[in-house]
MIMI-872998 format. One record per residue (C-alpha): z, x, y; residue number from 1; residue in one letter. Coordinates in steps of 0.5 Angstrom, whole numbers. Example, Ala and Ser with C-alpha at 12.3 -4.5 7.8 and 13.67 -1.06 7.14 Angstrom:
// residues 2
> zz  xx  yy  n  res
> 16  25  -9  1  A
> 14  27  -2  2  S
//
This chain:
// residues 739
> zz  xx  yy  n  res
> 261  345  160  1  X
> 266  341  163  2  X
> 272  339  159  3  X
> 278  334  161  4  X
> 283  334  156  5  X
> 288  330  161  6  X
> 288  327  169  7  X
> 292  333  170  8  X
> 287  338  168  9  X
> 282  337  174  10  X
> 284  336  182  11  X
> 280  330  183  12  X
> 279  323  180  13  X
> 276  320  173  14  X
> 272  316  178  15  X
> 270  323  181  16  X
> 268  326  174  17  X
> 263  320  173  18  X
> 260  321  180  19  X
> 259  328  179  20  X
> 257  328  172  21  X
> 251  323  174  22  X
> 250  327  180  23  X
> 248  333  175  24  X
> 245  329  170  25  X
> 240  326  175  26  X
> 238  333  177  27  X
> 235  335  169  28  X
> 228  336  170  29  X
> 223  334  164  30  X
> 218  340  162  31  X
> 211  338  158  32  X
> 215  340  152  33  X
> 219  334  153  34  X
> 214  330  155  35  X
> 207  332  151  36  X
> 206  329  144  37  X
> 205  337  141  38  X
> 211  339  145  39  X
> 217  343  142  40  X
> 223  338  144  41  X
> 218  331  144  42  X
> 221  328  138  43  X
> 228  328  142  44  X
> 225  325  148  45  X
> 222  319  145  46  X
> 226  313  144  47  X
> 229  313  137  48  X
> 227  308  131  49  X
> 228  306  125  50  X
> 224  305  119  51  X
> 224  299  114  52  X
> 221  296  108  53  X
> 221  289  105  54  X
> 224  288  98  55  X
> 222  280  97  56  X
> 227  278  103  57  X
> 232  283  103  58  X
> 231  289  108  59  X
> 231  296  106  60  X
> 232  301  111  61  X
> 228  308  110  62  X
> 232  315  112  63  X
> 230  322  110  64  X
> 234  322  104  65  X
> 237  315  103  66  X
> 235  308  104  67  X
> 240  302  105  68  X
> 240  295  104  69  X
> 241  292  111  70  X
> 244  285  112  71  X
> 240  281  116  72  X
> 245  277  120  73  X
> 250  283  122  74  X
> 246  289  121  75  X
> 251  292  116  76  X
> 248  297  111  77  X
> 250  299  104  78  X
> 247  305  101  79  X
> 241  303  96  80  X
> 239  310  93  81  X
> 238  317  96  82  X
> 233  323  93  83  X
> 238  326  89  84  X
> 239  319  85  85  X
> 231  318  84  86  X
> 230  326  82  87  X
> 235  325  77  88  X
> 232  320  74  89  X
> 225  323  74  90  X
> 228  329  70  91  X
> 233  325  65  92  X
> 226  322  64  93  X
> 222  328  63  94  X
> 218  327  69  95  X
> 219  332  73  96  X
> 212  335  72  97  X
> 210  330  78  98  X
> 214  333  83  99  X
> 220  332  87  100  X
> 222  327  92  101  X
> 223  330  98  102  X
> 224  324  103  103  X
> 225  316  102  104  X
> 219  314  108  105  X
> 214  312  103  106  X
> 219  308  99  107  X
> 216  301  97  108  X
> 218  296  93  109  X
> 212  292  88  110  X
> 216  287  85  111  X
> 220  282  90  112  X
> 225  280  83  113  X
> 226  286  80  114  X
> 229  292  82  115  X
> 223  296  81  116  X
> 221  302  87  117  X
> 214  306  88  118  X
> 215  312  91  119  X
> 210  318  92  120  X
> 212  325  91  121  X
> 206  329  94  122  X
> 204  331  86  123  X
> 204  324  84  124  X
> 206  316  84  125  X
> 212  314  80  126  X
> 214  307  78  127  X
> 222  306  77  128  X
> 227  301  76  129  X
> 234  304  79  130  X
> 238  300  76  131  X
> 237  301  69  132  X
> 234  308  71  133  X
> 228  308  67  134  X
> 221  311  69  135  X
> 216  306  68  136  X
> 210  309  69  137  X
> 208  316  73  138  X
> 202  318  75  139  X
> 200  326  76  140  X
> 195  328  81  141  X
> 190  333  79  142  X
> 189  339  82  143  X
> 183  340  86  144  X
> 182  332  87  145  X
> 183  327  93  146  X
> 187  321  92  147  X
> 183  316  96  148  X
> 187  310  94  149  X
> 192  308  89  150  X
> 193  301  86  151  X
> 200  298  85  152  X
> 197  292  81  153  X
> 194  296  76  154  X
> 197  303  77  155  X
> 189  306  77  156  X
> 188  311  82  157  X
> 181  313  86  158  X
> 180  320  86  159  X
> 174  324  90  160  X
> 173  330  86  161  X
> 167  335  88  162  X
> 164  330  92  163  X
> 164  325  86  164  X
> 168  319  85  165  X
> 173  318  79  166  X
> 178  312  77  167  X
> 184  314  72  168  X
> 187  308  69  169  X
> 195  307  68  170  X
> 194  311  61  171  X
> 191  317  65  172  X
> 184  316  62  173  X
> 179  319  67  174  X
> 172  315  69  175  X
> 167  318  73  176  X
> 163  313  77  177  X
> 159  318  80  178  X
> 154  324  78  179  X
> 150  325  85  180  X
> 156  326  90  181  X
> 155  331  95  182  X
> 155  332  102  183  X
> 148  328  103  184  X
> 151  322  98  185  X
> 158  320  100  186  X
> 162  316  95  187  X
> 169  312  97  188  X
> 170  314  104  189  X
> 169  311  111  190  X
> 162  309  113  191  X
> 158  307  120  192  X
> 162  313  123  193  X
> 169  308  122  194  X
> 166  303  127  195  X
> 167  295  125  196  X
> 174  296  123  197  X
> 173  300  118  198  X
> 178  306  116  199  X
> 176  307  108  200  X
> 171  306  103  201  X
> 176  304  97  202  X
> 177  297  96  203  X
> 181  294  90  204  X
> 181  287  87  205  X
> 188  283  87  206  X
> 189  284  80  207  X
> 187  292  80  208  X
> 182  291  75  209  X
> 176  292  80  210  X
> 174  297  85  211  X
> 169  296  90  212  X
> 167  302  94  213  X
> 162  305  99  214  X
> 156  309  97  215  X
> 153  312  103  216  X
> 146  316  103  217  X
> 145  321  109  218  X
> 140  325  108  219  X
> 136  323  113  220  X
> 141  324  118  221  X
> 140  330  123  222  X
> 145  335  123  223  X
> 149  337  129  224  X
> 150  345  129  225  X
> 157  346  129  226  X
> 160  354  128  227  X
> 166  356  125  228  X
> 168  362  129  229  X
> 174  364  125  230  X
> 169  367  119  231  X
> 168  375  120  232  X
> 161  372  122  233  X
> 161  366  125  234  X
> 159  361  119  235  X
> 154  355  120  236  X
> 158  348  119  237  X
> 154  342  121  238  X
> 156  335  122  239  X
> 151  329  120  240  X
> 151  326  127  241  X
> 146  320  127  242  X
> 145  319  135  243  X
> 143  313  139  244  X
> 135  311  137  245  X
> 134  316  131  246  X
> 135  316  124  247  X
> 141  313  121  248  X
> 144  313  114  249  X
> 143  308  108  250  X
> 150  305  105  251  X
> 150  301  99  252  X
> 157  298  95  253  X
> 159  299  88  254  X
> 164  295  84  255  X
> 166  298  78  256  X
> 170  294  73  257  X
> 176  297  69  258  X
> 176  293  63  259  X
> 168  294  61  260  X
> 168  301  65  261  X
> 161  299  68  262  X
> 159  299  75  263  X
> 154  295  78  264  X
> 151  295  86  265  X
> 151  289  90  266  X
> 144  286  91  267  X
> 145  287  99  268  X
> 139  288  104  269  X
> 136  295  104  270  X
> 137  299  110  271  X
> 130  301  111  272  X
> 126  294  109  273  X
> 125  287  112  274  X
> 128  283  106  275  X
> 128  275  106  276  X
> 135  272  105  277  X
> 137  266  102  278  X
> 138  260  107  279  X
> 138  266  113  280  X
> 131  267  115  281  X
> 130  275  116  282  X
> 135  280  117  283  X
> 133  286  122  284  X
> 129  292  117  285  X
> 132  297  121  286  X
> 138  298  119  287  X
> 144  294  116  288  X
> 151  295  117  289  X
> 156  292  111  290  X
> 163  291  113  291  X
> 170  288  112  292  X
> 170  288  105  293  X
> 175  282  102  294  X
> 176  280  95  295  X
> 177  272  93  296  X
> 184  271  89  297  X
> 181  272  82  298  X
> 178  278  83  299  X
> 170  274  81  300  X
> 167  275  88  301  X
> 166  280  93  302  X
> 166  277  101  303  X
> 163  282  107  304  X
> 160  281  114  305  X
> 153  284  114  306  X
> 151  286  121  307  X
> 144  288  123  308  X
> 142  295  127  309  X
> 141  291  134  310  X
> 148  288  132  311  X
> 147  281  135  312  X
> 146  277  128  313  X
> 152  277  124  314  X
> 153  273  117  315  X
> 159  273  113  316  X
> 155  274  105  317  X
> 159  272  98  318  X
> 157  277  92  319  X
> 158  276  85  320  X
> 163  282  83  321  X
> 160  282  75  322  X
> 153  282  77  323  X
> 152  284  83  324  X
> 148  278  85  325  X
> 148  276  92  326  X
> 151  269  92  327  X
> 151  265  99  328  X
> 151  266  106  329  X
> 157  263  109  330  X
> 157  263  116  331  X
> 152  266  122  332  X
> 154  268  128  333  X
> 149  271  133  334  X
> 149  273  141  335  X
> 145  275  146  336  X
> 149  282  147  337  X
> 153  283  140  338  X
> 157  281  136  339  X
> 162  286  133  340  X
> 166  284  126  341  X
> 173  288  126  342  X
> 177  284  121  343  X
> 176  282  113  344  X
> 177  275  111  345  X
> 184  273  109  346  X
> 185  267  104  347  X
> 191  263  104  348  X
> 196  265  99  349  X
> 197  258  97  350  X
> 190  255  97  351  X
> 184  260  94  352  X
> 179  255  96  353  X
> 181  256  103  354  X
> 180  263  108  355  X
> 181  265  115  356  X
> 176  269  119  357  X
> 176  272  126  358  X
> 171  271  131  359  X
> 169  271  139  360  X
> 165  266  138  361  X
> 168  262  144  362  X
> 170  267  148  363  X
> 176  270  146  364  X
> 178  273  139  365  X
> 181  267  135  366  X
> 182  264  128  367  X
> 178  260  124  368  X
> 179  256  117  369  X
> 174  256  112  370  X
> 174  251  106  371  X
> 170  253  100  372  X
> 170  246  97  373  X
> 167  242  103  374  X
> 164  248  106  375  X
> 167  247  113  376  X
> 170  251  118  377  X
> 175  249  123  378  X
> 177  253  129  379  X
> 185  254  128  380  X
> 187  257  135  381  X
> 184  256  141  382  X
> 185  258  149  383  X
> 184  264  154  384  X
> 188  269  151  385  X
> 186  273  144  386  X
> 189  274  137  387  X
> 191  281  137  388  X
> 193  281  129  389  X
> 194  277  123  390  X
> 201  279  121  391  X
> 201  275  115  392  X
> 203  268  112  393  X
> 210  264  111  394  X
> 208  261  105  395  X
> 214  255  105  396  X
> 212  253  112  397  X
> 204  253  110  398  X
> 203  257  117  399  X
> 200  264  119  400  X
> 204  269  123  401  X
> 200  272  129  402  X
> 200  277  134  403  X
> 197  275  141  404  X
> 197  275  148  405  X
> 198  268  149  406  X
> 205  269  154  407  X
> 201  275  158  408  X
> 195  279  159  409  X
> 199  285  158  410  X
> 204  283  153  411  X
> 204  282  145  412  X
> 208  276  142  413  X
> 208  273  135  414  X
> 207  267  133  415  X
> 207  262  127  416  X
> 201  257  127  417  X
> 201  251  123  418  X
> 195  251  119  419  X
> 195  243  118  420  X
> 196  242  125  421  X
> 194  248  129  422  X
> 201  248  133  423  X
> 204  254  135  424  X
> 211  256  135  425  X
> 214  263  139  426  X
> 218  268  134  427  X
> 220  273  139  428  X
> 224  272  146  429  X
> 217  271  150  430  X
> 217  278  153  431  X
> 214  285  152  432  X
> 211  288  146  433  X
> 212  286  139  434  X
> 210  289  133  435  X
> 212  284  127  436  X
> 213  286  119  437  X
> 214  280  115  438  X
> 218  279  108  439  X
> 215  278  102  440  X
> 214  270  102  441  X
> 213  271  110  442  X
> 220  267  111  443  X
> 223  273  115  444  X
> 221  277  121  445  X
> 223  284  123  446  X
> 221  285  130  447  X
> 220  292  133  448  X
> 219  291  141  449  X
> 220  294  148  450  X
> 219  291  154  451  X
> 218  296  161  452  X
> 226  297  162  453  X
> 227  296  155  454  X
> 226  303  150  455  X
> 226  300  143  456  X
> 230  294  140  457  X
> 229  292  133  458  X
> 231  285  131  459  X
> 231  280  125  460  X
> 230  273  125  461  X
> 227  266  120  462  X
> 220  265  121  463  X
> 222  258  121  464  X
> 228  257  125  465  X
> 227  263  130  466  X
> 234  266  133  467  X
> 232  274  133  468  X
> 238  278  132  469  X
> 238  285  134  470  X
> 240  290  129  471  X
> 238  296  132  472  X
> 238  298  140  473  X
> 235  305  142  474  X
> 238  309  147  475  X
> 234  311  153  476  X
> 232  318  152  477  X
> 232  319  159  478  X
> 238  317  162  479  X
> 240  324  164  480  X
> 234  326  168  481  X
> 231  324  174  482  X
> 225  319  173  483  X
> 220  315  178  484  X
> 219  308  179  485  X
> 214  305  174  486  X
> 211  298  176  487  X
> 205  294  175  488  X
> 201  289  179  489  X
> 194  286  179  490  X
> 188  288  184  491  X
> 181  284  184  492  X
> 175  286  180  493  X
> 169  287  184  494  X
> 167  280  182  495  X
> 172  278  187  496  X
> 174  273  182  497  X
> 178  277  175  498  X
> 185  280  176  499  X
> 186  287  173  500  X
> 192  290  171  501  X
> 195  297  174  502  X
> 200  301  173  503  X
> 203  305  179  504  X
> 208  311  177  505  X
> 211  313  184  506  X
> 213  320  185  507  X
> 221  322  184  508  X
> 225  321  190  509  X
> 219  317  193  510  X
> 219  317  200  511  X
> 215  311  203  512  X
> 214  315  209  513  X
> 211  320  207  514  X
> 204  321  204  515  X
> 203  323  197  516  X
> 197  326  193  517  X
> 194  321  188  518  X
> 191  322  181  519  X
> 187  316  178  520  X
> 188  316  170  521  X
> 182  312  167  522  X
> 179  311  160  523  X
> 176  304  162  524  X
> 172  304  155  525  X
> 172  298  150  526  X
> 178  298  144  527  X
> 183  301  149  528  X
> 187  299  155  529  X
> 192  303  158  530  X
> 197  298  162  531  X
> 202  294  157  532  X
> 208  291  157  533  X
> 212  296  153  534  X
> 217  301  156  535  X
> 215  304  163  536  X
> 209  300  162  537  X
> 206  304  157  538  X
> 206  310  162  539  X
> 204  317  159  540  X
> 209  322  159  541  X
> 204  327  163  542  X
> 204  321  168  543  X
> 212  323  169  544  X
> 211  330  169  545  X
> 206  330  174  546  X
> 210  325  179  547  X
> 216  329  178  548  X
> 212  335  181  549  X
> 210  330  187  550  X
> 204  327  185  551  X
> 203  318  185  552  X
> 199  316  179  553  X
> 195  309  179  554  X
> 192  307  172  555  X
> 187  301  172  556  X
> 184  297  166  557  X
> 178  295  168  558  X
> 172  290  166  559  X
> 170  293  159  560  X
> 177  294  156  561  X
> 180  291  151  562  X
> 184  284  150  563  X
> 182  280  155  564  X
> 176  276  152  565  X
> 169  277  150  566  X
> 166  276  157  567  X
> 171  281  160  568  X
> 169  286  155  569  X
> 161  285  155  570  X
> 161  285  162  571  X
> 158  292  161  572  X
> 153  291  156  573  X
> 147  295  157  574  X
> 150  299  164  575  X
> 156  303  162  576  X
> 160  306  167  577  X
> 156  301  172  578  X
> 161  295  172  579  X
> 167  300  171  580  X
> 166  304  177  581  X
> 166  299  181  582  X
> 172  296  179  583  X
> 176  303  179  584  X
> 173  303  186  585  X
> 177  297  187  586  X
> 183  300  185  587  X
> 181  306  190  588  X
> 181  301  196  589  X
> 187  298  194  590  X
> 190  305  194  591  X
> 187  307  201  592  X
> 191  300  204  593  X
> 198  304  202  594  X
> 201  308  207  595  X
> 204  313  202  596  X
> 197  315  199  597  X
> 194  321  202  598  X
> 187  319  202  599  X
> 184  326  203  600  X
> 188  327  196  601  X
> 185  323  191  602  X
> 184  326  184  603  X
> 181  323  178  604  X
> 183  325  170  605  X
> 181  322  163  606  X
> 179  324  156  607  X
> 173  322  152  608  X
> 170  315  155  609  X
> 175  317  161  610  X
> 172  323  161  611  X
> 165  320  162  612  X
> 168  316  167  613  X
> 171  322  171  614  X
> 165  325  172  615  X
> 162  318  174  616  X
> 166  317  180  617  X
> 167  325  182  618  X
> 159  325  183  619  X
> 158  318  185  620  X
> 163  318  190  621  X
> 164  325  192  622  X
> 167  324  199  623  X
> 172  320  196  624  X
> 175  325  190  625  X
> 177  331  191  626  X
> 179  333  184  627  X
> 177  331  177  628  X
> 178  334  170  629  X
> 174  331  165  630  X
> 176  332  158  631  X
> 170  331  152  632  X
> 166  327  157  633  X
> 160  323  155  634  X
> 154  325  159  635  X
> 148  322  157  636  X
> 149  316  151  637  X
> 142  318  148  638  X
> 147  324  145  639  X
> 152  319  142  640  X
> 153  316  135  641  X
> 148  310  133  642  X
> 154  305  132  643  X
> 158  305  138  644  X
> 152  308  143  645  X
> 147  302  141  646  X
> 152  296  141  647  X
> 153  297  148  648  X
> 147  300  151  649  X
> 141  298  145  650  X
> 137  304  143  651  X
> 134  309  149  652  X
> 128  306  147  653  X
> 130  298  148  654  X
> 133  301  155  655  X
> 131  307  158  656  X
> 133  304  165  657  X
> 140  303  163  658  X
> 140  310  159  659  X
> 138  314  165  660  X
> 143  310  170  661  X
> 149  312  166  662  X
> 146  319  165  663  X
> 150  324  169  664  X
> 145  330  168  665  X
> 141  327  175  666  X
> 149  327  178  667  X
> 150  335  177  668  X
> 147  336  184  669  X
> 151  331  187  670  X
> 159  334  185  671  X
> 162  337  192  672  X
> 169  337  189  673  X
> 173  341  184  674  X
> 172  339  178  675  X
> 174  342  171  676  X
> 171  339  164  677  X
> 175  341  158  678  X
> 172  340  151  679  X
> 174  341  143  680  X
> 168  347  141  681  X
> 168  344  135  682  X
> 168  336  138  683  X
> 164  332  132  684  X
> 165  325  136  685  X
> 163  327  143  686  X
> 158  333  141  687  X
> 159  340  145  688  X
> 151  338  148  689  X
> 154  333  153  690  X
> 158  339  157  691  X
> 153  344  155  692  X
> 148  340  158  693  X
> 151  338  164  694  X
> 154  345  166  695  X
> 147  347  165  696  X
> 144  342  170  697  X
> 149  344  175  698  X
> 147  352  174  699  X
> 140  349  176  700  X
> 143  345  182  701  X
> 148  350  185  702  X
> 154  347  184  703  X
> 160  349  181  704  X
> 164  346  176  705  X
> 169  349  172  706  X
> 169  349  164  707  X
> 174  351  159  708  X
> 174  350  152  709  X
> 178  350  145  710  X
> 175  354  139  711  X
> 177  350  133  712  X
> 179  343  136  713  X
> 176  337  135  714  X
> 175  331  140  715  X
> 183  331  141  716  X
> 187  338  142  717  X
> 192  337  135  718  X
> 199  340  136  719  X
> 201  345  141  720  X
> 194  346  143  721  X
> 196  339  146  722  X
> 201  342  151  723  X
> 197  347  153  724  X
> 191  343  155  725  X
> 196  339  159  726  X
> 199  345  162  727  X
> 192  347  164  728  X
> 191  340  167  729  X
> 197  340  171  730  X
> 195  347  174  731  X
> 188  344  176  732  X
> 191  339  180  733  X
> 197  343  183  734  X
> 191  349  185  735  X
> 186  344  188  736  X
> 189  337  190  737  X
> 197  338  192  738  X
> 195  343  197  739  X
//
């Protein structure tokens, strides 16, 4: 350590000292422990964050053991509570039976006007008044029960015990809602393989007096034979896995009423019947998907989208929550390709007769306003850009707050949209990638954002007179390290018209007179993108690690990826992999035009859909790609799940030519370069049948891929296994590409 106490302590100037420190700092090297999310030092190498919540219009910062009131103009803080105080309140109220509060990160403020706080102890939920130091309510979690959801409005919990659904009310009274729960009959959890925006199976009414829930019968779905090798004798632990074109599951939606203790089931179309629907003709009888469940503000009506199995006919339908009766169809959207509902309707907080819904019907995801009184739809936003999120509402200004990429296809910015006129007002600085949280009434916004040269900034602003005020700026955690150059640009897609965005990461100490081995990192599939205007253009840590080793990295978002509109994404319909490869090869052509790219040393790597793309590219263009590493690759779409696979490919019975063309089994014979395939042994997303079948075809064809598995791991390697994985990936390129 260099210590300087005065100018006389060293025989050179302060300027020389700073220069020396700078040179020493720039010599620091990254390791995978620094850059991989499973690494032991990873937490110290990402831009530091602050965590906030809103108490009405008051911003509160949550820390490990304390929380603070934050002045929205100055950023000054005043401590509000700490864990010791909360635990004293519990102890003095005789409620230490619900456990101990160890951190403040999950603290919330359910009442905007009263000094009330809600916290989860790990053993239960507690509502308390921090001024009077009273515990107003405490719900203890039952041992052996899984809490599916807790409702702040009614203080009731939905539990799962022995596969059956229970509700515990605010008084601790327990009600069993089902008796036939099992591995085949699933209650209160995600259905339809988490597609269509589904991320849970419990939906409380606004007042918390009714609970809608999913029931899924998957008894007819085939078992995929997974194996647990940790048992003394390996144990059979199958997954229910509905493959494209095969038998799927049947879903129904129940509604439990806490006041009557009764459960009714919505009278929805049945999955295996063709049933006449009011005002609508016939729903496809093969299956119906029920998604995006929402409640009317008065809790009397349930709304949801119903989608046929072909996924080209989507209807917004309302149901009577008391009787389960089907009321009417409010909207219908059809497509020659597919319709994909991803968001529930959202009622205006100031008008229970109007709600917003999202649709791509004009080619881009936009907001539409539905008026129940007039039975009329009006498009609220429009343009060749997408609404990325409905953040909330400013009730006073009668506006909706959205996130969109209107400023740039690779940005995310926050706008206020006037409900009456549709006029949009930018609420942030117009650059970078922003994630906004609204205060209770929507008059204030907390904005966490970054830009290619900005690690992280948190600002606060009024939504009516937006003047962002920075309250936190994260230090660059890489300031003492040698870093590569990150850049972004566009190339034309294979159609010669569409701009595709790329990220390039040049090697550390880049010399344009040299030629560098180049790795294309690819995903390429729907609902994902790799390039955006976040810090370092959203570059992954592994790219920095490889650039440090002397590689050039190139990442291109081809057609089929997200946030560029319906036609951009649907260009791959019924022919997955084909358009994507054409676009990626446009990227290769650009790389070959650069004098510093070694055309004889080009590699490719990707995971999941990117694994599919990696194997596709190295076998379809064997003279271009010298090395590939494919993780969890789809090999043949007939082995992928019903909901995702059939959306983009239809069924194997409907589209045999498309499935045959996308299948990589016939490409095993074309492998020339070095290819390593990696998979989790217990992958229940892209099941091991994909990898094993390709390896078998390679055996028959006499080609020589390498194969590595992670026992006990699923589709992604978790924890420190991820660091091990990326060390293996890196080593493979070191062995076969850099030389």
